[in-house]
PDB file of N, CA, C and O in Angstrom:
ATOM      1  N   MET A   1      15.905 -18.149   9.154  1.00  0.00           N
ATOM      2  CA  MET A   1      15.610 -16.946   9.263  1.00  0.00           C
ATOM      3  C   MET A   1      15.127 -16.118   7.952  1.00  0.00           C
ATOM      4  O   MET A   1      16.156 -15.443   7.977  1.00  0.00           O
ATOM      5  N   ALA A   2      14.547 -15.681   7.012  1.00  0.00           N
ATOM      6  CA  ALA A   2      14.235 -15.192   6.077  1.00  0.00           C
ATOM      7  C   ALA A   2      15.275 -14.277   5.875  1.00  0.00           C
ATOM      8  O   ALA A   2      16.025 -13.732   6.684  1.00  0.00           O
ATOM      9  N   ASP A   3      15.163 -14.178   4.280  1.00  0.00           N
ATOM     10  CA  ASP A   3      16.386 -13.427   3.786  1.00  0.00           C
ATOM     11  C   ASP A   3      15.271 -11.788   3.711  1.00  0.00           C
ATOM     12  O   ASP A   3      14.706 -11.315   2.725  1.00  0.00           O
ATOM     13  N   TYR A   4      15.285 -11.449   4.657  1.00  0.00           N
ATOM     14  CA  TYR A   4      14.190  -9.999   4.217  1.00  0.00           C
ATOM     15  C   TYR A   4      15.002  -8.608   3.766  1.00  0.00           C
ATOM     16  O   TYR A   4      14.328  -7.675   3.329  1.00  0.00           O
ATOM     17  N   TRP A   5      16.270  -8.492   3.860  1.00  0.00           N
ATOM     18  CA  TRP A   5      16.922  -7.694   3.492  1.00  0.00           C
ATOM     19  C   TRP A   5      17.162  -7.988   1.581  1.00  0.00           C
ATOM     20  O   TRP A   5      17.347  -7.129   0.719  1.00  0.00           O
ATOM     21  N   LYS A   6      17.064  -9.567   1.409  1.00  0.00           N
ATOM     22  CA  LYS A   6      17.450  -9.653  -0.127  1.00  0.00           C
ATOM     23  C   LYS A   6      16.125  -9.013  -0.741  1.00  0.00           C
ATOM     24  O   LYS A   6      16.035  -8.030  -1.478  1.00  0.00           O
ATOM     25  N   ALA A   7      15.082  -9.871  -0.216  1.00  0.00           N
ATOM     26  CA  ALA A   7      13.655  -9.562  -0.601  1.00  0.00           C
ATOM     27  C   ALA A   7      13.513  -8.081  -0.638  1.00  0.00           C
ATOM     28  O   ALA A   7      13.311  -7.541  -1.726  1.00  0.00           O
ATOM     29  N   LEU A   8      13.582  -7.530   0.212  1.00  0.00           N
ATOM     30  CA  LEU A   8      13.392  -5.961  -0.044  1.00  0.00           C
ATOM     31  C   LEU A   8      14.423  -5.409  -1.077  1.00  0.00           C
ATOM     32  O   LEU A   8      14.036  -4.377  -1.626  1.00  0.00           O
ATOM     33  N   GLU A   9      15.230  -5.707  -1.333  1.00  0.00           N
ATOM     34  CA  GLU A   9      16.398  -5.207  -2.441  1.00  0.00           C
ATOM     35  C   GLU A   9      15.459  -5.592  -3.724  1.00  0.00           C
ATOM     36  O   GLU A   9      15.193  -4.606  -4.412  1.00  0.00           O
ATOM     37  N   PHE A  10      15.096  -6.396  -4.026  1.00  0.00           N
ATOM     38  CA  PHE A  10      14.505  -7.047  -5.251  1.00  0.00           C
ATOM     39  C   PHE A  10      13.045  -5.972  -5.443  1.00  0.00           C
ATOM     40  O   PHE A  10      12.743  -5.282  -6.416  1.00  0.00           O
ATOM     41  N   TYR A  11      12.273  -6.157  -4.042  1.00  0.00           N
ATOM     42  CA  TYR A  11      11.081  -5.202  -4.428  1.00  0.00           C
ATOM     43  C   TYR A  11      11.268  -3.948  -4.505  1.00  0.00           C
ATOM     44  O   TYR A  11      10.365  -3.357  -5.097  1.00  0.00           O
ATOM     45  N   GLU A  12      12.303  -3.171  -4.036  1.00  0.00           N
ATOM     46  CA  GLU A  12      12.508  -2.037  -4.408  1.00  0.00           C
ATOM     47  C   GLU A  12      12.984  -1.868  -5.825  1.00  0.00           C
ATOM     48  O   GLU A  12      12.411  -1.028  -6.518  1.00  0.00           O
ATOM     49  N   LYS A  13      13.863  -2.499  -6.274  1.00  0.00           N
ATOM     50  CA  LYS A  13      13.806  -2.690  -8.211  1.00  0.00           C
ATOM     51  C   LYS A  13      13.025  -2.751  -8.904  1.00  0.00           C
ATOM     52  O   LYS A  13      12.903  -2.147  -9.970  1.00  0.00           O
ATOM     53  N   SER A  14      12.143  -3.725  -8.274  1.00  0.00           N
ATOM     54  CA  SER A  14      10.716  -3.835  -9.211  1.00  0.00           C
ATOM     55  C   SER A  14       9.973  -2.740  -9.180  1.00  0.00           C
ATOM     56  O   SER A  14       9.408  -2.238 -10.152  1.00  0.00           O
ATOM     57  N   HIS A  15       9.955  -2.253  -7.797  1.00  0.00           N
ATOM     58  CA  HIS A  15       9.202  -0.754  -7.794  1.00  0.00           C
ATOM     59  C   HIS A  15       9.855   0.206  -8.634  1.00  0.00           C
ATOM     60  O   HIS A  15       9.132   0.989  -9.251  1.00  0.00           O
ATOM     61  N   LYS A  16      11.005   0.275  -8.754  1.00  0.00           N
ATOM     62  CA  LYS A  16      11.311   1.405  -9.421  1.00  0.00           C
ATOM     63  C   LYS A  16      11.366   1.416 -11.164  1.00  0.00           C
ATOM     64  O   LYS A  16      11.444   2.291 -12.026  1.00  0.00           O
ATOM     65  N   ILE A  17      11.308   0.422 -11.149  1.00  0.00           N
ATOM     66  CA  ILE A  17      11.034  -0.158 -12.519  1.00  0.00           C
ATOM     67  C   ILE A  17       9.299  -0.032 -13.002  1.00  0.00           C
ATOM     68  O   ILE A  17       8.938   0.147 -14.166  1.00  0.00           O
ATOM     69  N   CYS A  18       8.569  -0.142 -12.066  1.00  0.00           N
ATOM     70  CA  CYS A  18       7.280   0.170 -12.105  1.00  0.00           C
ATOM     71  C   CYS A  18       7.250   1.678 -11.763  1.00  0.00           C
ATOM     72  O   CYS A  18       6.041   1.828 -11.591  1.00  0.00           O
ATOM     73  N   GLU A  19       7.617   2.472 -11.627  1.00  0.00           N
ATOM     74  CA  GLU A  19       7.488   3.739 -11.329  1.00  0.00           C
ATOM     75  C   GLU A  19       7.867   4.322 -12.265  1.00  0.00           C
ATOM     76  O   GLU A  19       7.207   5.305 -12.600  1.00  0.00           O
ATOM     77  N   LYS A  20       8.981   3.985 -12.999  1.00  0.00           N
ATOM     78  CA  LYS A  20       8.902   4.404 -14.374  1.00  0.00           C
ATOM     79  C   LYS A  20       8.144   4.132 -15.571  1.00  0.00           C
ATOM     80  O   LYS A  20       7.856   4.948 -16.446  1.00  0.00           O
ATOM     81  N   ALA A  21       7.857   2.938 -15.528  1.00  0.00           N
ATOM     82  CA  ALA A  21       7.013   2.557 -16.842  1.00  0.00           C
ATOM     83  C   ALA A  21       5.546   2.809 -16.697  1.00  0.00           C
ATOM     84  O   ALA A  21       4.849   2.645 -17.698  1.00  0.00           O
ATOM     85  N   LEU A  22       4.854   3.283 -15.297  1.00  0.00           N
ATOM     86  CA  LEU A  22       3.539   3.453 -15.067  1.00  0.00           C
ATOM     87  C   LEU A  22       2.960   4.707 -14.492  1.00  0.00           C
ATOM     88  O   LEU A  22       3.745   5.285 -13.739  1.00  0.00           O
ATOM     89  N   PRO A  23       1.658   5.351 -14.665  1.00  0.00           N
ATOM     90  CA  PRO A  23       1.596   6.224 -14.531  1.00  0.00           C
ATOM     91  C   PRO A  23       1.259   6.617 -12.732  1.00  0.00           C
ATOM     92  O   PRO A  23       0.206   6.199 -12.250  1.00  0.00           O
ATOM     93  N   PRO A  24       2.203   7.402 -11.889  1.00  0.00           N
ATOM     94  CA  PRO A  24       2.195   7.927 -10.708  1.00  0.00           C
ATOM     95  C   PRO A  24       1.425   7.083  -9.707  1.00  0.00           C
ATOM     96  O   PRO A  24       1.957   6.369  -8.858  1.00  0.00           O
ATOM     97  N   ASN A  25      -0.222   7.276  -9.940  1.00  0.00           N
ATOM     98  CA  ASN A  25      -0.963   6.461  -9.018  1.00  0.00           C
ATOM     99  C   ASN A  25      -1.534   4.979  -9.828  1.00  0.00           C
ATOM    100  O   ASN A  25      -2.747   4.766  -9.824  1.00  0.00           O
ATOM    101  N   HIS A  26      -0.741   4.147 -10.402  1.00  0.00           N
ATOM    102  CA  HIS A  26      -1.196   3.173 -10.621  1.00  0.00           C
ATOM    103  C   HIS A  26      -1.478   1.937  -9.487  1.00  0.00           C
ATOM    104  O   HIS A  26      -0.750   1.734  -8.515  1.00  0.00           O
ATOM    105  N   PRO A  27      -2.708   1.150  -9.830  1.00  0.00           N
ATOM    106  CA  PRO A  27      -2.876   0.492  -8.651  1.00  0.00           C
ATOM    107  C   PRO A  27      -1.282  -0.498  -8.462  1.00  0.00           C
ATOM    108  O   PRO A  27      -0.675  -0.466  -7.391  1.00  0.00           O
ATOM    109  N   HIS A  28      -0.900  -1.123  -9.362  1.00  0.00           N
ATOM    110  CA  HIS A  28       0.549  -1.799  -9.207  1.00  0.00           C
ATOM    111  C   HIS A  28       1.596  -1.080  -8.018  1.00  0.00           C
ATOM    112  O   HIS A  28       2.343  -1.479  -7.125  1.00  0.00           O
ATOM    113  N   LEU A  29       1.183   0.145  -8.561  1.00  0.00           N
ATOM    114  CA  LEU A  29       2.231   0.728  -7.351  1.00  0.00           C
ATOM    115  C   LEU A  29       1.929   0.374  -5.766  1.00  0.00           C
ATOM    116  O   LEU A  29       2.727  -0.272  -5.087  1.00  0.00           O
ATOM    117  N   ALA A  30       0.573   0.923  -5.225  1.00  0.00           N
ATOM    118  CA  ALA A  30       0.246   0.477  -4.493  1.00  0.00           C
ATOM    119  C   ALA A  30       0.554  -0.748  -3.844  1.00  0.00           C
ATOM    120  O   ALA A  30       1.052  -0.766  -2.718  1.00  0.00           O
ATOM    121  N   ILE A  31       0.259  -1.875  -4.557  1.00  0.00           N
ATOM    122  CA  ILE A  31       0.469  -3.439  -4.164  1.00  0.00           C
ATOM    123  C   ILE A  31       2.112  -3.413  -3.950  1.00  0.00           C
ATOM    124  O   ILE A  31       2.758  -4.115  -3.172  1.00  0.00           O
ATOM    125  N   SER A  32       2.471  -2.672  -4.620  1.00  0.00           N
ATOM    126  CA  SER A  32       4.401  -2.459  -4.579  1.00  0.00           C
ATOM    127  C   SER A  32       4.371  -1.940  -3.198  1.00  0.00           C
ATOM    128  O   SER A  32       4.764  -2.827  -2.440  1.00  0.00           O
ATOM    129  N   LYS A  33       4.141  -1.132  -2.727  1.00  0.00           N
ATOM    130  CA  LYS A  33       4.137  -0.326  -1.549  1.00  0.00           C
ATOM    131  C   LYS A  33       3.527  -1.253  -0.609  1.00  0.00           C
ATOM    132  O   LYS A  33       3.802  -1.190   0.589  1.00  0.00           O
ATOM    133  N   HIS A  34       2.895  -1.919  -0.977  1.00  0.00           N
ATOM    134  CA  HIS A  34       2.338  -2.504   0.305  1.00  0.00           C
ATOM    135  C   HIS A  34       3.128  -3.716   0.466  1.00  0.00           C
ATOM    136  O   HIS A  34       3.229  -4.017   1.655  1.00  0.00           O
ATOM    137  N   ALA A  35       3.857  -4.692  -0.510  1.00  0.00           N
ATOM    138  CA  ALA A  35       4.774  -5.576  -0.211  1.00  0.00           C
ATOM    139  C   ALA A  35       5.925  -5.116   0.317  1.00  0.00           C
ATOM    140  O   ALA A  35       6.298  -5.996   1.094  1.00  0.00           O
ATOM    141  N   ILE A  36       6.635  -4.295   0.325  1.00  0.00           N
ATOM    142  CA  ILE A  36       7.506  -3.284   1.265  1.00  0.00           C
ATOM    143  C   ILE A  36       7.599  -3.207   1.974  1.00  0.00           C
ATOM    144  O   ILE A  36       8.557  -3.620   2.627  1.00  0.00           O
ATOM    145  N   GLY A  37       6.233  -2.347   2.542  1.00  0.00           N
ATOM    146  CA  GLY A  37       5.968  -2.563   4.038  1.00  0.00           C
ATOM    147  C   GLY A  37       5.600  -3.760   5.024  1.00  0.00           C
ATOM    148  O   GLY A  37       5.569  -3.780   6.254  1.00  0.00           O
ATOM    149  N   LEU A  38       5.353  -4.676   4.153  1.00  0.00           N
ATOM    150  CA  LEU A  38       5.009  -5.878   4.657  1.00  0.00           C
ATOM    151  C   LEU A  38       6.521  -6.691   5.337  1.00  0.00           C
ATOM    152  O   LEU A  38       6.735  -7.460   6.274  1.00  0.00           O
ATOM    153  N   THR A  39       7.469  -5.935   4.138  1.00  0.00           N
ATOM    154  CA  THR A  39       9.028  -6.470   4.264  1.00  0.00           C
ATOM    155  C   THR A  39       9.549  -5.607   5.486  1.00  0.00           C
ATOM    156  O   THR A  39      10.159  -6.200   6.376  1.00  0.00           O
ATOM    157  N   TYR A  40       9.366  -4.388   5.569  1.00  0.00           N
ATOM    158  CA  TYR A  40       9.911  -3.714   6.667  1.00  0.00           C
ATOM    159  C   TYR A  40       8.938  -4.293   7.786  1.00  0.00           C
ATOM    160  O   TYR A  40       9.724  -4.650   8.663  1.00  0.00           O
ATOM    161  N   GLU A  41       7.783  -4.549   8.180  1.00  0.00           N
ATOM    162  CA  GLU A  41       7.288  -5.118   9.172  1.00  0.00           C
ATOM    163  C   GLU A  41       7.572  -6.599   9.852  1.00  0.00           C
ATOM    164  O   GLU A  41       7.379  -7.058  10.977  1.00  0.00           O
ATOM    165  N   ASN A  42       8.081  -7.082   8.718  1.00  0.00           N
ATOM    166  CA  ASN A  42       8.843  -8.639   9.404  1.00  0.00           C
ATOM    167  C   ASN A  42      10.136  -8.018   9.662  1.00  0.00           C
ATOM    168  O   ASN A  42      10.725  -9.008  10.095  1.00  0.00           O
ATOM    169  N   MET A  43      10.760  -7.330   9.691  1.00  0.00           N
ATOM    170  CA  MET A  43      12.053  -6.687   9.864  1.00  0.00           C
ATOM    171  C   MET A  43      11.808  -5.983  11.049  1.00  0.00           C
ATOM    172  O   MET A  43      12.904  -5.879  11.601  1.00  0.00           O
ATOM    173  N   ARG A  44      10.866  -5.397  11.790  1.00  0.00           N
ATOM    174  CA  ARG A  44      10.551  -5.017  13.032  1.00  0.00           C
ATOM    175  C   ARG A  44      10.957  -3.551  12.630  1.00  0.00           C
ATOM    176  O   ARG A  44      11.303  -2.730  13.479  1.00  0.00           O
ATOM    177  N   GLN A  45      10.893  -3.270  11.276  1.00  0.00           N
ATOM    178  CA  GLN A  45      11.119  -1.770  10.881  1.00  0.00           C
ATOM    179  C   GLN A  45       9.919  -1.376  10.749  1.00  0.00           C
ATOM    180  O   GLN A  45       9.375  -1.428   9.646  1.00  0.00           O
ATOM    181  N   TYR A  46       9.219  -0.864  11.954  1.00  0.00           N
ATOM    182  CA  TYR A  46       7.566  -0.149  12.003  1.00  0.00           C
ATOM    183  C   TYR A  46       7.482   1.091  11.426  1.00  0.00           C
ATOM    184  O   TYR A  46       6.339   1.368  11.064  1.00  0.00           O
ATOM    185  N   SER A  47       8.215   1.832  11.244  1.00  0.00           N
ATOM    186  CA  SER A  47       7.812   3.414  11.228  1.00  0.00           C
ATOM    187  C   SER A  47       8.205   3.393   9.477  1.00  0.00           C
ATOM    188  O   SER A  47       7.621   4.192   8.746  1.00  0.00           O
ATOM    189  N   LYS A  48       9.004   2.633   9.026  1.00  0.00           N
ATOM    190  CA  LYS A  48       9.088   2.531   7.726  1.00  0.00           C
ATOM    191  C   LYS A  48       7.862   1.878   6.776  1.00  0.00           C
ATOM    192  O   LYS A  48       7.354   2.313   5.743  1.00  0.00           O
ATOM    193  N   ALA A  49       7.559   0.486   7.655  1.00  0.00           N
ATOM    194  CA  ALA A  49       6.661  -0.086   7.309  1.00  0.00           C
ATOM    195  C   ALA A  49       5.462   0.852   7.174  1.00  0.00           C
ATOM    196  O   ALA A  49       4.660   0.774   6.244  1.00  0.00           O
ATOM    197  N   ARG A  50       5.382   1.925   8.365  1.00  0.00           N
ATOM    198  CA  ARG A  50       4.014   2.683   8.310  1.00  0.00           C
ATOM    199  C   ARG A  50       4.207   3.580   6.794  1.00  0.00           C
ATOM    200  O   ARG A  50       3.258   3.776   6.036  1.00  0.00           O
ATOM    201  N   GLN A  51       4.948   3.839   6.652  1.00  0.00           N
ATOM    202  CA  GLN A  51       5.158   5.157   5.333  1.00  0.00           C
ATOM    203  C   GLN A  51       4.762   4.264   4.276  1.00  0.00           C
ATOM    204  O   GLN A  51       4.099   4.760   3.364  1.00  0.00           O
ATOM    205  N   PHE A  52       5.022   3.133   4.232  1.00  0.00           N
ATOM    206  CA  PHE A  52       4.895   2.347   2.742  1.00  0.00           C
ATOM    207  C   PHE A  52       3.371   1.769   2.721  1.00  0.00           C
ATOM    208  O   PHE A  52       2.800   1.572   1.648  1.00  0.00           O
ATOM    209  N   TYR A  53       2.845   1.550   3.785  1.00  0.00           N
ATOM    210  CA  TYR A  53       1.318   1.156   3.904  1.00  0.00           C
ATOM    211  C   TYR A  53       0.559   2.628   3.649  1.00  0.00           C
ATOM    212  O   TYR A  53      -0.312   2.616   2.780  1.00  0.00           O
ATOM    213  N   GLU A  54       0.785   3.729   4.246  1.00  0.00           N
ATOM    214  CA  GLU A  54       0.140   5.202   4.125  1.00  0.00           C
ATOM    215  C   GLU A  54       0.659   5.318   2.755  1.00  0.00           C
ATOM    216  O   GLU A  54       1.776   4.949   3.117  1.00  0.00           O
ATOM    217  N   ARG A  55       0.783   5.472   1.753  1.00  0.00           N
ATOM    218  CA  ARG A  55       1.486   5.314   0.382  1.00  0.00           C
ATOM    219  C   ARG A  55       0.367   4.481  -0.105  1.00  0.00           C
ATOM    220  O   ARG A  55      -0.503   4.970  -0.825  1.00  0.00           O
ATOM    221  N   ALA A  56       0.355   3.258   0.254  1.00  0.00           N
ATOM    222  CA  ALA A  56      -0.616   2.185  -0.378  1.00  0.00           C
ATOM    223  C   ALA A  56      -2.027   3.015  -0.723  1.00  0.00           C
ATOM    224  O   ALA A  56      -2.572   3.249  -1.801  1.00  0.00           O
ATOM    225  N   ILE A  57      -2.397   3.374   0.703  1.00  0.00           N
ATOM    226  CA  ILE A  57      -3.666   3.571   1.071  1.00  0.00           C
ATOM    227  C   ILE A  57      -3.947   4.716  -0.267  1.00  0.00           C
ATOM    228  O   ILE A  57      -4.776   4.653  -1.175  1.00  0.00           O
ATOM    229  N   GLU A  58      -3.017   5.637  -0.002  1.00  0.00           N
ATOM    230  CA  GLU A  58      -2.928   6.988  -0.444  1.00  0.00           C
ATOM    231  C   GLU A  58      -3.222   6.575  -2.147  1.00  0.00           C
ATOM    232  O   GLU A  58      -3.813   7.455  -2.772  1.00  0.00           O
ATOM    233  N   ILE A  59      -3.028   5.910  -2.556  1.00  0.00           N
ATOM    234  CA  ILE A  59      -2.684   5.404  -3.942  1.00  0.00           C
ATOM    235  C   ILE A  59      -4.255   4.719  -4.019  1.00  0.00           C
ATOM    236  O   ILE A  59      -5.194   4.920  -4.789  1.00  0.00           O
ATOM    237  N   ALA A  60      -4.147   4.166  -3.303  1.00  0.00           N
ATOM    238  CA  ALA A  60      -5.671   3.074  -3.600  1.00  0.00           C
ATOM    239  C   ALA A  60      -6.978   3.998  -3.569  1.00  0.00           C
ATOM    240  O   ALA A  60      -7.889   3.949  -4.396  1.00  0.00           O
ATOM    241  N   GLN A  61      -6.887   5.010  -2.250  1.00  0.00           N
ATOM    242  CA  GLN A  61      -7.963   5.665  -2.144  1.00  0.00           C
ATOM    243  C   GLN A  61      -8.318   6.604  -3.250  1.00  0.00           C
ATOM    244  O   GLN A  61      -9.428   7.133  -3.199  1.00  0.00           O
ATOM    245  N   LEU A  62      -7.479   6.890  -4.291  1.00  0.00           N
ATOM    246  CA  LEU A  62      -7.789   7.310  -5.736  1.00  0.00           C
ATOM    247  C   LEU A  62      -8.529   6.376  -6.669  1.00  0.00           C
ATOM    248  O   LEU A  62      -9.306   6.876  -7.482  1.00  0.00           O
ATOM    249  N   LEU A  63      -8.352   5.005  -6.625  1.00  0.00           N
ATOM    250  CA  LEU A  63      -8.602   4.745  -7.759  1.00  0.00           C
ATOM    251  C   LEU A  63      -9.627   3.703  -7.240  1.00  0.00           C
ATOM    252  O   LEU A  63     -10.190   3.248  -8.236  1.00  0.00           O
ATOM    253  N   LEU A  64     -10.197   3.030  -5.919  1.00  0.00           N
ATOM    254  CA  LEU A  64     -10.403   1.522  -5.703  1.00  0.00           C
ATOM    255  C   LEU A  64     -11.887   2.396  -4.762  1.00  0.00           C
ATOM    256  O   LEU A  64     -11.828   3.450  -4.130  1.00  0.00           O
ATOM    257  N   PRO A  65     -13.234   1.393  -5.010  1.00  0.00           N
ATOM    258  CA  PRO A  65     -14.201   1.549  -3.737  1.00  0.00           C
ATOM    259  C   PRO A  65     -13.937   1.851  -2.475  1.00  0.00           C
ATOM    260  O   PRO A  65     -13.068   0.983  -2.398  1.00  0.00           O
ATOM    261  N   LEU A  66     -13.929   2.308  -1.455  1.00  0.00           N
ATOM    262  CA  LEU A  66     -13.965   2.365  -0.222  1.00  0.00           C
ATOM    263  C   LEU A  66     -13.819   0.748   0.205  1.00  0.00           C
ATOM    264  O   LEU A  66     -12.908   0.303   0.902  1.00  0.00           O
ATOM    265  N   ASN A  67     -14.920  -0.029  -0.371  1.00  0.00           N
ATOM    266  CA  ASN A  67     -14.828  -1.429   0.446  1.00  0.00           C
ATOM    267  C   ASN A  67     -13.956  -2.487  -0.486  1.00  0.00           C
ATOM    268  O   ASN A  67     -14.172  -3.697  -0.420  1.00  0.00           O
ATOM    269  N   HIS A  68     -13.111  -2.007  -1.221  1.00  0.00           N
ATOM    270  CA  HIS A  68     -12.213  -2.686  -2.049  1.00  0.00           C
ATOM    271  C   HIS A  68     -11.638  -3.609  -1.074  1.00  0.00           C
ATOM    272  O   HIS A  68     -11.514  -3.342   0.121  1.00  0.00           O
ATOM    273  N   SER A  69     -11.299  -4.679  -1.617  1.00  0.00           N
ATOM    274  CA  SER A  69     -10.357  -6.113  -0.572  1.00  0.00           C
ATOM    275  C   SER A  69      -8.994  -5.287  -0.175  1.00  0.00           C
ATOM    276  O   SER A  69      -8.592  -5.212   0.986  1.00  0.00           O
ATOM    277  N   HIS A  70      -8.358  -4.698  -1.263  1.00  0.00           N
ATOM    278  CA  HIS A  70      -7.131  -4.219  -1.317  1.00  0.00           C
ATOM    279  C   HIS A  70      -6.769  -2.999  -0.449  1.00  0.00           C
ATOM    280  O   HIS A  70      -5.889  -2.796   0.387  1.00  0.00           O
ATOM    281  N   LEU A  71      -7.879  -2.188  -1.010  1.00  0.00           N
ATOM    282  CA  LEU A  71      -7.949  -1.239   0.705  1.00  0.00           C
ATOM    283  C   LEU A  71      -8.244  -1.314   1.683  1.00  0.00           C
ATOM    284  O   LEU A  71      -7.873  -0.477   2.506  1.00  0.00           O
ATOM    285  N   GLN A  72      -9.093  -2.419   2.033  1.00  0.00           N
ATOM    286  CA  GLN A  72      -9.407  -2.878   3.590  1.00  0.00           C
ATOM    287  C   GLN A  72      -8.169  -3.722   3.582  1.00  0.00           C
ATOM    288  O   GLN A  72      -8.071  -3.787   4.807  1.00  0.00           O
ATOM    289  N   LEU A  73      -7.439  -4.221   3.273  1.00  0.00           N
ATOM    290  CA  LEU A  73      -6.166  -4.971   3.457  1.00  0.00           C
ATOM    291  C   LEU A  73      -4.854  -3.997   4.520  1.00  0.00           C
ATOM    292  O   LEU A  73      -4.321  -4.212   5.608  1.00  0.00           O
ATOM    293  N   TYR A  74      -4.744  -2.701   3.302  1.00  0.00           N
ATOM    294  CA  TYR A  74      -3.769  -1.795   3.536  1.00  0.00           C
ATOM    295  C   TYR A  74      -3.755  -1.122   5.116  1.00  0.00           C
ATOM    296  O   TYR A  74      -2.864  -1.087   5.965  1.00  0.00           O
ATOM    297  N   LYS A  75      -5.412  -0.511   5.107  1.00  0.00           N
ATOM    298  CA  LYS A  75      -5.456  -0.507   5.912  1.00  0.00           C
ATOM    299  C   LYS A  75      -5.615  -1.057   7.555  1.00  0.00           C
ATOM    300  O   LYS A  75      -5.541  -0.440   8.617  1.00  0.00           O
ATOM    301  N   GLN A  76      -5.863  -2.476   7.251  1.00  0.00           N
ATOM    302  CA  GLN A  76      -5.892  -3.130   8.588  1.00  0.00           C
ATOM    303  C   GLN A  76      -4.156  -3.366   8.690  1.00  0.00           C
ATOM    304  O   GLN A  76      -3.785  -3.489   9.857  1.00  0.00           O
ATOM    305  N   ARG A  77      -3.129  -3.442   7.730  1.00  0.00           N
ATOM    306  CA  ARG A  77      -1.790  -4.213   8.252  1.00  0.00           C
ATOM    307  C   ARG A  77      -1.496  -2.415   8.962  1.00  0.00           C
ATOM    308  O   ARG A  77      -0.721  -2.391   9.918  1.00  0.00           O
ATOM    309  N   LEU A  78      -2.085  -1.031   8.508  1.00  0.00           N
ATOM    310  CA  LEU A  78      -1.498   0.091   9.130  1.00  0.00           C
ATOM    311  C   LEU A  78      -1.992  -0.349  10.725  1.00  0.00           C
ATOM    312  O   LEU A  78      -1.302  -0.244  11.740  1.00  0.00           O
ATOM    313  N   GLN A  79      -3.408  -0.875  10.628  1.00  0.00           N
ATOM    314  CA  GLN A  79      -3.356  -0.677  12.348  1.00  0.00           C
ATOM    315  C   GLN A  79      -3.091  -1.814  12.906  1.00  0.00           C
ATOM    316  O   GLN A  79      -3.670  -2.145  13.940  1.00  0.00           O
ATOM    317  N   ASN A  80      -2.058  -2.692  12.235  1.00  0.00           N
ATOM    318  CA  ASN A  80      -1.619  -3.632  13.507  1.00  0.00           C
ATOM    319  C   ASN A  80      -0.248  -3.020  13.826  1.00  0.00           C
ATOM    320  O   ASN A  80       0.427  -3.467  14.753  1.00  0.00           O
TER     321      ASN A  80
END
Protein backbone atom coordinates (compact mmCIF):
# COMPACT_ATOMS: atom_id res chain seq x y z
CA MET A 1 0.00 0.00 0.00
CA ALA A 2 1.14 3.48 -0.79
CA ASP A 3 2.59 5.50 2.04
CA TYR A 4 0.10 8.35 1.92
CA TRP A 5 1.09 9.69 5.33
CA LYS A 6 4.66 10.16 4.13
CA ALA A 7 3.48 11.79 0.90
CA LEU A 8 1.21 14.10 2.89
CA GLU A 9 4.10 15.08 5.14
CA PHE A 10 6.23 16.10 2.15
CA TYR A 11 3.36 17.87 0.37
CA GLU A 12 2.62 19.89 3.49
CA LYS A 13 6.28 20.84 3.96
CA SER A 14 6.48 21.90 0.34
CA HIS A 15 3.24 23.86 0.62
CA LYS A 16 4.48 25.75 3.67
CA ILE A 17 7.62 26.77 1.79
CA CYS A 18 5.50 27.97 -1.14
CA GLU A 19 3.24 29.96 1.19
CA LYS A 20 6.27 31.81 2.53
CA ALA A 21 7.88 32.39 -0.85
CA LEU A 22 4.89 33.18 -3.07
CA PRO A 23 2.04 35.69 -3.09
CA PRO A 24 -1.15 34.41 -1.36
CA ASN A 25 -3.01 33.56 -4.57
CA HIS A 26 -0.17 32.21 -6.67
CA PRO A 27 -1.18 29.37 -9.05
CA HIS A 28 1.40 27.02 -7.52
CA LEU A 29 -0.52 27.21 -4.25
CA ALA A 30 -3.64 25.95 -6.02
CA ILE A 31 -1.65 23.09 -7.53
CA SER A 32 -0.19 22.28 -4.13
CA LYS A 33 -3.59 22.32 -2.43
CA HIS A 34 -4.97 20.06 -5.15
CA ALA A 35 -2.15 17.56 -4.60
CA ILE A 36 -2.80 17.53 -0.85
CA GLY A 37 -6.50 17.06 -1.56
CA LEU A 38 -5.75 14.08 -3.81
CA THR A 39 -3.67 12.52 -1.07
CA TYR A 40 -6.46 12.93 1.47
CA GLU A 41 -8.92 11.48 -1.05
CA ASN A 42 -6.70 8.44 -1.53
CA MET A 43 -6.65 8.07 2.25
CA ARG A 44 -10.48 8.16 2.20
CA GLN A 45 -10.51 11.37 4.24
CA TYR A 46 -13.03 13.00 1.98
CA SER A 47 -13.95 16.00 4.12
CA LYS A 48 -10.28 17.02 4.36
CA ALA A 49 -9.85 16.46 0.62
CA ARG A 50 -12.89 18.65 -0.04
CA GLN A 51 -11.39 21.53 1.97
CA PHE A 52 -8.22 21.49 -0.12
CA TYR A 53 -10.09 21.14 -3.42
CA GLU A 54 -12.33 24.10 -2.52
CA ARG A 55 -9.34 26.30 -1.72
CA ALA A 56 -7.60 25.25 -4.95
CA ILE A 57 -10.73 26.29 -6.85
CA GLU A 58 -10.92 29.63 -5.03
CA ILE A 59 -7.34 30.46 -5.99
CA ALA A 60 -7.68 29.21 -9.56
CA GLN A 61 -10.88 31.20 -10.18
CA LEU A 62 -9.01 34.39 -9.35
CA LEU A 63 -6.24 33.69 -11.83
CA LEU A 64 -7.40 31.42 -14.62
CA PRO A 65 -10.03 31.56 -17.36
CA LEU A 66 -13.15 29.55 -16.50
CA ASN A 67 -12.33 26.96 -19.17
CA HIS A 68 -8.73 26.40 -18.02
CA SER A 69 -7.86 22.72 -17.65
CA HIS A 70 -6.56 23.07 -14.09
CA LEU A 71 -9.73 24.76 -12.91
CA GLN A 72 -11.85 22.10 -14.60
CA LEU A 73 -9.77 19.36 -12.99
CA TYR A 74 -10.16 20.87 -9.51
CA LYS A 75 -13.93 21.13 -9.97
CA GLN A 76 -14.12 17.56 -11.25
CA ARG A 77 -12.29 16.24 -8.17
CA LEU A 78 -14.70 18.14 -5.94
CA GLN A 79 -17.68 16.51 -7.66
CA ASN A 80 -16.34 12.98 -7.16
